[in-house]
C-alpha positions in Angstrom: 167.3 -64.2 5.9 168.4 -65.3 2.5 170.2 -63.6 0.0 167.1 -62.7 -1.8 165.7 -60.6 1.4 169.2 -59.0 1.8 169.1 -57.4 -1.8 172.0 -59.7 -2.9 171.3 -61.7 -5.9 171.6 -65.5 -5.8 170.2 -68.7 -7.3 167.2 -70.1 -5.7 167.5 -72.7 -3.1 165.8 -75.4 -5.1 166.9 -76.6 -8.5 163.6 -75.7 -10.3 163.9 -76.2 -14.3 167.6 -76.9 -14.1 169.5 -79.5 -15.8 171.4 -81.9 -13.7 175.0 -82.1 -14.5 177.2 -85.1 -14.0 180.3 -84.2 -15.7 181.6 -81.3 -13.3 183.6 -82.9 -10.6 186.0 -80.2 -10.6 183.2 -77.4 -10.1 181.9 -79.5 -7.1 185.3 -80.1 -5.8 186.1 -76.4 -6.0 183.0 -75.7 -4.0 183.3 -78.3 -1.5 186.9 -76.9 -0.8 185.3 -73.6 0.2 183.3 -75.2 3.0 185.2 -78.2 4.3 187.3 -76.4 6.8 184.0 -74.9 8.1 182.3 -78.1 8.3 185.1 -79.5 10.0 184.7 -76.9 12.9 181.2 -77.7 13.2 178.7 -80.7 13.8 177.4 -80.2 10.4 177.5 -83.3 7.9 177.1 -83.0 4.3 174.4 -85.7 3.1 174.1 -85.3 -0.6 175.0 -82.9 -3.1 173.9 -82.0 -6.6 175.4 -79.9 -9.4 172.8 -78.3 -12.1 172.9 -75.8 -14.8 170.7 -72.9 -14.9 170.3 -70.5 -17.8 170.6 -67.4 -15.6 173.2 -68.6 -13.0 175.5 -71.2 -14.8 176.5 -74.2 -12.8 175.2 -74.3 -9.2 176.6 -76.6 -6.6 173.9 -77.5 -3.9 174.7 -79.6 -0.7 172.2 -80.9 1.9 173.5 -81.1 5.3 172.4 -82.2 8.7 173.4 -80.4 12.1 174.0 -83.5 14.2 172.9 -81.8 17.7 170.0 -80.3 16.4 167.9 -82.6 14.4 165.1 -81.4 12.4 164.0 -84.1 9.8 161.0 -82.0 8.4 163.4 -79.1 7.5 166.3 -78.9 5.0 169.8 -77.3 5.5 171.4 -76.5 2.3 174.7 -74.9 1.1 174.9 -73.4 -2.3 177.8 -72.4 -4.5 177.8 -70.6 -7.8 180.2 -68.6 -9.8 179.8 -64.6 -9.8 180.2 -62.4 -12.7 184.0 -62.0 -11.8 184.6 -65.7 -11.6 184.8 -65.7 -7.9 183.0 -68.5 -6.2 180.1 -67.5 -4.1 178.2 -69.2 -1.1 175.0 -69.1 0.5 174.2 -71.2 3.7 170.6 -71.8 4.5 169.4 -73.3 7.7 166.0 -74.9 8.6 164.1 -74.3 5.1 160.9 -75.8 3.9 162.0 -77.0 0.7 162.4 -80.5 -0.8 165.7 -82.4 0.0 168.1 -82.8 -3.1 167.4 -85.9 -5.0 169.4 -89.1 -4.7 171.4 -89.2 -8.1 173.3 -92.2 -9.2 176.7 -91.1 -10.4 177.4 -94.4 -12.2 179.8 -95.6 -9.2 
């Protein structure tokens, strides 16, 4: 079940019609700080992430991850993070979705 099915409003899992944002390292760091302890306790590994801007939701951080002990290369696992109306960060975790993986983005490293 995703947030849309539960009656809780959340951004879409895929960044459709959203602009990639490369200058928001602090937002990305805040989102990753929410999940780092969770990831450390699981066999999940973050593989790529992307920050986009939506006209409706503002900044959205998405991270694709793999579950080491449960390979399913045809499915995508994704964590999303965005800021609620009260300024609090919210997350959604999606497992085994039939969506496109996040694009590989060059960050100019």
